[in-house]
C-alpha positions as CSV (number, residue, x, y, z in Angstrom):
1,A,161.4,120.9,183.6
2,M,158.1,120.3,181.5
3,K,156.6,123.6,182.7
4,S,160.0,125.4,181.2
5,V,159.0,124.2,177.6
6,G,158.0,127.4,175.7
7,R,159.1,130.0,178.3
8,G,162.2,131.3,176.5
9,I,165.6,130.2,176.0
10,S,167.1,131.2,179.6
11,E,164.2,129.1,180.8
12,S,164.6,126.3,178.7
13,R,168.5,126.1,179.4
14,Q,167.7,126.3,183.6
15,G,165.6,123.0,182.7
16,S,168.2,121.4,180.8
17,R,170.8,122.0,183.7
18,L,168.0,120.5,186.3
19,R,167.2,117.8,184.0
20,Y,170.8,117.1,183.6
21,A,171.6,117.6,187.4
22,L,168.8,115.2,188.2
23,L,169.9,112.5,185.8
24,V,173.6,112.8,187.3
25,S,172.2,112.2,190.7
26,Q,170.2,109.3,189.6
27,L,172.8,107.6,187.9
28,S,175.5,108.3,191.1
29,L,172.9,106.7,193.7
30,S,172.2,104.0,191.0
31,L,175.9,103.0,191.1
32,V,176.3,103.5,194.9
33,L,173.3,101.1,195.3
34,L,174.5,98.6,192.7
35,M,177.9,98.3,194.4
36,G,176.8,98.0,197.7
37,S,174.6,95.2,196.2
38,F,177.6,93.6,195.1
39,L,179.6,94.0,198.1
40,F,176.9,92.8,200.3
41,I,176.7,89.5,197.9
42,R,180.0,89.1,197.8
43,S,180.4,89.2,201.9
44,L,177.5,87.0,202.0
45,V,179.0,84.0,199.7
46,N,182.2,84.3,201.7
47,L,180.4,83.7,205.0
48,L,178.7,80.9,203.5
49,T,181.4,78.9,202.4
50,V,183.9,80.1,205.6
51,D,185.1,76.9,207.8
52,A,183.0,77.3,210.8
53,G,184.8,73.9,212.2
54,F,181.4,72.6,212.8
55,Q,178.3,71.4,211.0
56,Q,176.0,74.5,210.2
57,N,172.8,72.6,209.1
58,G,170.4,70.2,210.5
59,I,171.3,71.9,213.7
60,L,168.0,72.9,216.4
61,V,169.2,75.5,219.2
62,T,167.0,75.8,221.7
63,Q,168.0,78.2,225.6
64,Y,166.4,77.0,228.5
65,S,166.6,78.1,232.4
66,F,166.0,76.5,235.5
67,T,166.4,79.6,237.8
68,D,162.4,79.9,238.2
69,L,162.5,76.3,239.6
70,R,165.2,77.5,242.7
71,L,166.5,74.2,242.6
72,P,170.2,73.3,243.9
73,P,173.1,73.0,241.6
74,K,173.1,69.0,242.0
75,D,169.3,68.6,241.2
76,R,169.9,70.8,238.0
77,L,172.6,68.6,236.9
78,A,170.3,65.9,237.1
79,L,167.3,67.3,235.5
80,R,169.3,68.7,232.9
81,R,170.6,65.0,232.1
82,D,166.9,63.7,231.9
83,M,166.1,66.4,229.5
84,L,168.5,65.5,227.3
85,E,168.0,61.7,227.3
86,R,164.2,62.3,226.8
87,V,165.2,64.8,223.5
88,R,167.7,61.7,222.1
89,A,165.0,59.3,222.5
90,R,162.7,61.5,220.3
91,P,162.2,60.2,216.6
92,G,164.7,61.6,214.1
93,V,167.1,63.2,216.7
94,E,170.7,62.0,216.1
95,S,172.5,63.3,219.0
96,A,171.5,66.1,221.5
97,A,173.8,68.2,224.1
98,S,174.1,71.4,226.5
99,G,176.3,74.3,226.4
100,T,176.4,77.5,227.7
101,I,177.7,79.5,224.5
102,V,175.9,78.9,221.6
103,P,178.6,78.9,218.8
104,I,178.5,82.1,216.5
105,G,175.7,83.8,219.1
106,G,177.5,86.8,219.9
107,N,178.2,85.6,223.5
108,F,181.8,85.2,225.0
109,S,183.1,84.2,228.3
110,N,186.9,84.2,228.7
111,D,189.9,84.2,230.9
112,E,193.4,84.3,231.3
113,V,195.0,80.7,231.3
114,K,198.8,79.6,232.3
115,M,200.0,76.3,231.3
116,E,201.5,74.3,234.2
117,G,205.2,72.6,233.7
118,E,208.4,73.8,232.5
119,N,209.1,76.2,229.9
120,A,205.4,77.1,229.8
121,P,204.2,79.9,227.6
122,Q,203.3,83.1,228.9
123,T,199.5,83.6,229.7
124,A,196.8,83.6,226.8
125,E,193.4,84.7,226.9
126,V,191.2,81.8,226.2
127,N,187.4,81.6,225.6
128,F,185.3,79.0,227.3
129,N,182.4,77.2,227.0
130,R,180.9,74.6,229.5
131,V,179.2,71.7,227.7
132,S,177.9,68.5,228.4
133,P,179.2,64.8,226.9
134,G,178.2,64.4,223.3
135,Y,178.2,67.7,222.5
136,F,181.2,67.4,219.7
137,A,179.4,64.6,217.9
138,T,176.0,66.8,218.2
139,I,177.6,69.6,216.6
140,G,180.2,67.8,214.0
141,E,183.1,69.2,215.7
142,P,185.9,66.2,215.1
143,L,187.6,65.0,218.0
144,L,191.7,64.6,217.2
145,A,193.0,63.2,220.2
146,G,192.5,61.9,223.5
147,R,188.9,61.4,224.6
148,D,185.7,62.9,225.0
149,F,183.5,63.9,228.1
150,D,182.1,61.2,229.8
151,A,181.0,59.4,233.0
152,R,184.4,59.9,234.7
153,D,184.0,63.4,234.9
154,Q,181.6,64.3,238.0
155,P,181.0,67.3,239.9
156,G,183.6,67.3,242.8
157,G,186.2,65.6,240.9
158,P,189.3,66.7,239.1
159,L,188.3,69.5,236.7
160,A,188.8,68.4,232.9
161,A,189.1,70.7,229.8
162,I,188.7,69.7,226.0
163,V,191.1,72.4,224.0
164,T,191.2,73.5,220.2
165,E,193.7,73.4,218.0
166,A,194.6,77.1,218.4
167,F,194.9,76.5,222.1
168,V,197.7,73.8,221.8
169,R,199.3,76.3,218.9
170,R,199.4,79.3,221.5
171,L,200.1,77.3,224.8
172,S,201.4,73.5,224.1
173,P,203.3,73.8,220.6
174,N,205.9,71.6,221.5
175,A,204.1,69.1,223.7
176,N,201.7,66.8,223.6
177,P,198.7,68.5,225.4
178,V,196.9,65.6,226.4
179,G,197.4,65.0,230.2
180,R,198.9,68.4,230.9
181,H,197.4,70.8,233.3
182,F,196.6,74.3,232.8
183,R,195.3,77.0,235.5
184,V,192.9,80.1,235.8
185,D,193.7,82.1,238.7
186,G,190.8,83.4,240.6
187,D,190.0,86.9,241.8
188,Q,188.0,88.6,244.5
189,G,188.4,85.7,246.4
190,D,187.8,82.9,243.9
191,P,190.3,79.7,244.3
192,T,192.5,79.2,241.5
193,R,191.1,75.8,239.4
194,V,193.1,73.8,237.6
195,F,192.1,71.5,234.8
196,E,193.4,68.4,233.2
197,I,193.6,68.4,229.0
198,I,191.7,65.2,228.3
199,G,191.2,65.8,224.5
200,V,192.0,68.1,221.5
201,V,189.4,69.2,219.0
202,K,189.2,70.9,215.6
203,D,189.3,74.6,215.5
204,S,185.7,76.3,215.4
205,K,184.5,79.7,215.2
206,Y,183.2,81.3,218.7
207,G,181.7,84.7,218.5
208,S,181.5,85.1,214.9
209,L,182.1,83.7,211.6
210,R,184.2,86.8,210.7
211,E,186.7,85.9,213.1
212,E,190.0,84.3,213.4
213,F,190.0,80.7,215.2
214,S,191.1,81.6,218.7
215,P,192.6,79.4,221.7
216,L,188.9,77.8,223.0
217,A,188.7,75.4,226.3
218,Y,185.7,73.7,226.8
């Protein structure tokens, strides 16, 4: 544009058109970036204020695996309990627990579930998480009915489950779910598992903060 100065009217007009085109392009791009930034900030604010159903601050998450130790399942359970007790004994630690799925971590484990008993609703897809005693106190997910997992829930004994409000709304809307049973049919030779519901907890996000509350069983 600067070189066009003094070269003639036609060249000056061509330079003006070029400057105008560049200015329009720059303003358009700036507007797109500005709107994109606004939408990003609004989405971030919405995610920061959304009710996740559990405490989001002051929690440390770490992953571990016993695979390399080649321990039998019963020894793994004992080692996990010992590890949690050591963590709980450390200064500044209020609570500690383990789980197979980290909330809003993007991982999923689900299966079809059917309540047992008369007038039970049809099967529903339910998300699952296997957790240790003290899990709900650790993440701040309130227990609304029934009890937490404890020493009564041992390997080899009856299968126990704690379910969320969304589970109750979907599969037991007209009856107290505590004490009822639901089953998960096995496939490819796996046996059918029957769980007794021992408690109900508040709804919580499972895979993502953006998702709606869905049926969840621990």
